[in-house]
C-alpha positions as CSV (number, residue, x, y, z in Angstrom):
1,M,76.8,243.6,-11.5
2,R,73.3,242.6,-10.0
3,G,74.8,241.7,-6.7
4,K,76.4,245.2,-6.5
5,V,72.9,246.8,-7.2
6,L,71.2,244.6,-4.6
7,L,73.7,245.5,-2.0
8,A,73.3,249.3,-2.8
9,W,69.6,248.8,-2.7
10,F,69.9,247.1,0.7
11,G,72.2,249.9,2.1
12,A,69.6,252.6,1.0
13,N,66.7,250.9,2.6
14,A,68.4,249.2,5.6
15,E,66.3,250.9,8.1
16,A,62.9,249.8,6.5
17,L,64.0,246.2,6.2
18,I,65.1,246.2,9.7
19,A,61.6,247.5,11.0
20,L,59.9,245.0,8.6
21,V,62.0,242.1,9.8
22,I,61.4,242.8,13.6
23,A,57.7,243.3,13.1
24,V,57.1,240.1,11.2
25,V,59.2,238.1,13.9
26,A,57.4,239.8,16.9
27,G,54.1,239.2,15.2
28,V,54.7,235.5,14.6
29,L,56.2,235.1,18.1
30,G,53.2,237.0,19.7
31,L,50.5,235.0,17.9
32,T,52.1,231.7,18.6
33,G,52.5,232.5,22.3
34,V,56.4,232.1,22.2
35,A,57.1,235.7,23.2
36,S,55.6,237.4,26.2
37,V,53.5,240.7,25.8
38,A,56.6,242.7,27.1
39,H,58.7,241.3,24.6
40,V,56.1,242.1,21.8
41,N,55.7,245.8,23.0
42,S,59.6,246.3,23.2
43,A,59.9,244.9,19.6
44,I,57.1,247.5,18.5
45,L,59.1,250.4,19.9
46,V,62.1,249.1,18.2
47,T,60.2,248.8,14.8
48,L,58.9,252.3,15.4
49,A,62.5,253.8,16.1
50,A,63.7,252.0,12.7
51,L,60.8,253.5,10.8
52,S,61.6,257.0,12.3
53,L,65.2,256.6,11.4
54,A,64.2,255.7,7.8
55,L,61.8,258.7,7.5
56,L,64.4,261.2,8.9
57,R,67.1,260.0,6.5
58,E,64.8,260.2,3.7
59,R,63.6,263.7,4.6
60,W,67.2,264.9,5.0
61,G,68.1,263.6,1.5
62,R,65.4,265.4,-0.1
63,E,66.2,268.8,1.8
64,S,69.9,268.7,1.2
65,E,69.7,268.0,-2.5
66,P,69.2,271.7,-3.5
67,D,72.1,272.7,-1.2
68,T,74.3,270.1,-2.9
69,R,73.3,271.3,-6.4
70,E,74.1,274.9,-5.4
71,A,77.4,273.9,-3.8
72,L,78.4,271.9,-7.1
73,L,77.4,275.1,-9.1
74,A,79.5,277.4,-6.9
75,A,82.6,274.8,-7.2
76,R,82.2,274.7,-10.9
77,A,82.0,278.5,-11.1
78,A,85.3,278.8,-8.9
79,L,86.9,276.2,-11.0
80,E,86.3,278.3,-14.2
81,R,87.7,281.4,-12.6
82,L,90.8,279.4,-11.5
83,P,92.9,279.8,-14.7
84,D,92.7,283.8,-14.6
85,Q,93.4,283.7,-10.9
86,L,96.5,281.5,-11.6
87,E,97.7,284.0,-14.4
88,R,97.3,286.8,-11.7
89,I,99.4,284.8,-9.2
90,N,102.0,284.2,-11.6
91,A,102.2,287.9,-12.6
92,V,102.6,288.8,-9.0
93,D,105.1,286.2,-8.5
94,D,107.1,287.6,-11.5
95,V,106.8,291.1,-9.8
96,I,108.3,289.8,-6.6
97,S,111.0,288.1,-8.1
98,D,112.1,291.1,-10.2
99,A,111.8,293.1,-6.9
100,R,113.9,290.6,-5.0
101,I,116.7,290.7,-7.9
102,A,116.7,294.4,-7.9
103,L,116.9,294.6,-4.1
104,D,119.6,292.1,-4.3
105,E,121.8,294.1,-6.8
106,A,120.9,297.4,-4.8
107,A,122.5,295.7,-1.6
108,K,125.4,295.1,-3.6
109,V,126.2,299.0,-4.4
110,R,128.5,300.0,-1.8
111,V,128.8,303.5,-0.5
112,L,132.5,304.7,0.1
113,T,133.5,307.6,2.2
114,G,136.6,309.3,3.0
115,S,139.9,307.4,2.7
116,E,137.8,304.5,1.5
117,I,137.5,306.3,-1.9
118,S,141.3,306.7,-2.1
119,R,142.0,303.1,-1.3
120,V,139.5,301.6,-3.8
121,L,140.8,303.8,-6.4
122,A,144.3,302.8,-5.8
123,E,143.3,299.1,-5.8
124,A,141.9,299.6,-9.2
125,R,144.9,301.3,-10.5
126,S,146.9,298.3,-9.3
127,E,145.2,295.8,-11.6
128,A,143.7,298.1,-14.4
129,K,144.1,297.1,-18.1
130,E,141.5,299.9,-19.1
131,W,140.3,303.1,-17.4
132,I,137.1,304.9,-18.5
133,F,136.7,308.4,-17.2
134,K,133.7,310.8,-17.7
135,G,133.7,314.0,-15.9
136,G,134.8,317.7,-15.9
137,T,138.6,318.3,-16.4
138,A,140.1,314.6,-15.5
139,T,142.6,316.5,-13.4
140,F,143.0,313.5,-11.0
141,V,143.2,311.1,-13.8
142,R,145.9,313.0,-15.6
143,A,148.0,313.6,-12.3
144,V,147.7,310.1,-10.8
145,V,145.9,307.5,-12.8
146,I,147.7,307.9,-16.4
147,P,151.2,308.0,-14.8
148,E,150.4,305.1,-12.5
149,C,148.7,303.0,-14.8
150,V,151.4,303.6,-17.5
151,R,154.2,302.6,-15.1
152,R,152.6,299.4,-14.1
153,A,151.7,298.5,-17.8
154,R,155.1,299.0,-18.5
155,Q,156.4,296.9,-15.7
156,N,154.1,294.1,-16.9
157,R,154.6,294.7,-20.6
158,R,150.9,294.8,-21.2
159,E,148.4,296.7,-23.2
160,L,146.7,299.7,-21.6
161,S,143.5,301.4,-22.8
162,I,142.3,304.7,-21.4
163,R,139.3,306.8,-22.5
164,L,138.5,310.1,-21.2
165,E,135.2,312.1,-21.9
166,I,135.7,315.7,-20.8
167,L,134.2,319.2,-21.3
168,D,135.1,320.8,-24.5
169,P,137.7,323.7,-23.6
170,M,136.8,325.6,-26.9
171,N,133.2,326.1,-25.3
172,Y,134.0,329.2,-23.2
173,E,130.5,329.4,-22.0
174,L,130.5,325.7,-20.8
175,C,133.8,326.1,-19.0
176,A,132.2,329.3,-17.1
177,R,129.1,327.3,-16.1
178,Y,131.1,324.6,-14.7
179,A,133.2,326.8,-12.6
180,N,130.3,328.9,-11.5
181,Y,128.2,325.7,-10.5
182,F,130.9,324.5,-8.1
183,R,131.9,328.0,-6.9
184,R,128.3,328.5,-5.8
185,M,128.2,324.9,-4.0
186,V,130.8,325.7,-1.3
187,D,130.6,327.9,1.7
188,D,134.0,327.6,2.9
189,P,136.3,330.4,1.6
190,N,139.2,328.3,1.9
191,E,137.8,325.7,-0.5
192,D,139.6,325.6,-3.8
193,E,136.3,325.7,-5.7
194,R,135.8,329.3,-4.5
195,S,138.5,330.4,-6.9
196,W,137.7,328.6,-9.8
197,T,137.2,330.6,-13.2
198,A,136.3,329.9,-16.8
199,K,140.0,330.3,-17.9
200,Q,141.3,328.0,-15.2
201,T,138.8,325.3,-16.3
202,Q,140.1,325.7,-19.7
203,V,143.6,325.5,-18.7
204,E,143.0,322.1,-17.0
205,L,141.1,320.6,-20.1
206,Y,143.9,321.7,-22.6
207,A,146.3,320.1,-20.3
208,T,144.3,316.8,-20.2
209,I,144.5,316.8,-24.0
210,F,148.2,317.7,-24.0
211,A,149.0,314.9,-21.6
212,A,147.0,312.2,-23.5
213,C,149.1,312.9,-26.5
214,W,152.5,313.1,-24.4
215,W,151.8,309.7,-22.6
216,Q,150.7,308.0,-26.0
217,Q,154.1,308.8,-27.2
218,R,155.8,307.5,-24.2
219,Y,154.2,304.1,-24.2
220,P,153.6,302.5,-27.4
221,R,151.0,300.0,-26.0
222,L,149.0,302.8,-24.7
223,K,145.6,303.2,-26.5
224,I,144.3,306.6,-25.6
225,A,141.1,308.2,-26.6
226,V,139.5,311.7,-25.9
227,G,136.2,313.1,-26.3
228,L,134.9,316.4,-25.7
229,S,131.4,316.8,-24.4
230,S,129.1,319.8,-25.0
231,T,127.2,319.3,-21.7
232,M,128.3,319.8,-18.1
233,T,127.9,316.8,-15.5
234,I,128.2,317.1,-11.8
235,F,129.5,313.7,-11.5
236,R,132.6,311.8,-12.4
237,W,132.8,308.1,-13.2
238,D,135.9,306.1,-13.0
239,M,135.5,302.8,-14.6
240,T,137.9,299.8,-14.9
241,Q,137.5,296.2,-16.1
242,A,136.6,295.3,-12.5
243,C,134.5,298.1,-10.9
244,V,132.9,301.5,-11.4
245,V,133.4,304.3,-8.9
246,I,130.8,307.3,-9.0
247,T,131.3,310.2,-7.0
248,E,130.9,314.1,-7.2
249,R,134.1,316.1,-6.3
250,G,136.5,313.6,-5.1
251,P,137.1,311.7,-1.8
252,R,135.7,314.6,0.3
253,F,132.2,313.4,-0.8
254,P,130.7,310.1,-0.7
255,A,130.9,307.6,-3.7
256,M,129.4,304.7,-4.9
257,L,131.1,301.4,-5.8
258,I,129.7,298.8,-8.2
259,K,131.6,295.8,-9.0
260,E,131.6,294.0,-12.4
261,G,129.3,291.3,-12.6
262,R,126.3,293.3,-11.4
263,F,123.7,294.6,-13.9
264,Y,124.3,298.1,-12.7
265,Y,127.9,297.9,-13.7
266,D,126.8,296.8,-17.3
267,Y,124.3,299.5,-17.4
268,W,126.9,302.3,-16.5
269,R,129.2,300.8,-19.2
270,N,126.5,301.2,-21.7
271,E,125.5,304.6,-20.8
272,L,129.4,305.7,-20.7
273,D,129.9,304.1,-24.1
274,E,126.9,305.7,-25.8
275,S,127.9,309.2,-24.1
276,F,131.3,308.9,-25.5
277,N,130.1,308.1,-29.0
278,Q,128.0,311.3,-29.0
279,A,131.2,313.4,-28.0
280,R,133.3,315.2,-30.4
281,A,136.6,312.9,-30.8
282,V,140.0,314.4,-30.6
283,P,142.3,313.2,-33.3
284,L,145.2,312.5,-31.3
285,R,147.1,310.7,-34.1
286,R,147.8,314.0,-35.7
287,A,149.7,315.1,-32.7
288,P,153.3,315.9,-33.6
289,M,156.2,314.3,-31.6
290,L,156.9,316.0,-28.4
291,S,160.0,316.2,-26.4
292,D,160.4,315.0,-22.7
293,T,160.1,318.6,-21.7
294,P,157.8,320.2,-24.3
295,T,158.3,323.9,-25.1
296,V,155.8,326.5,-25.5
297,E,156.0,326.3,-29.2
298,E,155.6,322.6,-29.3
299,A,152.3,323.0,-27.3
300,R,151.0,325.7,-29.8
301,E,151.9,323.5,-32.9
302,L,150.3,320.6,-31.1
303,F,147.0,322.2,-30.7
304,T,147.1,323.5,-34.2
305,Q,147.5,320.2,-35.5
306,L,144.6,319.0,-33.6
307,E,142.4,321.9,-34.9
308,M,142.0,323.1,-31.4
309,Q,144.1,326.5,-31.5
310,L,144.7,327.9,-28.2
311,P,142.8,331.3,-27.4
312,D,144.6,334.5,-29.0
313,A,144.5,335.7,-25.4
314,Y,146.6,333.0,-24.0
315,S,150.3,334.4,-23.5
316,D,153.6,332.1,-23.4
317,S,153.0,332.0,-19.5
318,D,149.6,330.6,-20.1
319,V,150.7,328.0,-22.5
320,A,153.7,327.1,-20.2
321,E,151.2,326.4,-17.5
322,V,149.1,324.2,-19.7
323,V,152.5,322.1,-20.3
324,R,153.3,322.1,-16.7
325,H,149.7,320.8,-15.7
326,A,149.8,318.1,-18.4
327,I,153.2,316.4,-17.5
328,D,153.9,317.6,-13.9
329,A,150.5,317.7,-12.4
330,D,150.0,317.8,-8.7
331,N,147.5,315.4,-7.1
332,P,144.4,317.5,-6.6
333,Y,143.2,315.5,-3.6
334,V,146.4,315.7,-1.5
């Protein structure tokens, strides 16, 4: 331990010791006449240089002490602030991570146009074990989706689940609002929407309910449910176990495709479930047996049993139109 202290002392006072040794040696050699005057003068200069170096080192040490103290205090303050800064950095990192996930999911929402929509919906029908719909009258579902999905389910002898949320046909004002909205949205006089009326909307809705009952009796493994909404939507959702397609008015307008496994898919499933739970359920189990070619009387009896009596103004030809639209509907998008 003493050796280390002594070495430290020698290191701190090296310049002074060197000057002392040189001075002593030069003095002795000069007095004894061994060294010349020139050598003694050179030794004096070296001694003065060593002393100057020692003085400069000491002065630098004294002057630098306050700066060192201030630097240490600043470093301590910075270290004390470091935990808060790290928390902010972690918070920013979390926000960036969430944004990255959202952008990644958004990139997986595919926009469909034109024939792509029809192709994607056809692919969805080919493997559909369930079909969830929310929209207006479900005309396309009634004309294309249900018949094709039932046919494929029957071929594979598998269960099929279909759930429809449509407008309430008994709410005439709602049907009129729906028809008026889409009638005002088109400029081309050749567009079908230009001729839509509240009564035609009603007929389509009654036909969808009738078709649900008729197909339920045609395929025992079909589980079908219909809910009636009191509010209008301008969008339509078609969801299977594999994807959801969201569009406005069929393949003439762009649609969005979201595949299962993305959180947007789960979001829409939750939304459609909650919306259906708030709709008024149609008691399809009360439906009487319907023949392969139902009559007007069968149709009137059906809606009576469902507590959805047809309007008194409906003639037999109106009821026959409901039946025809129910079991022999044309694809509205062809």
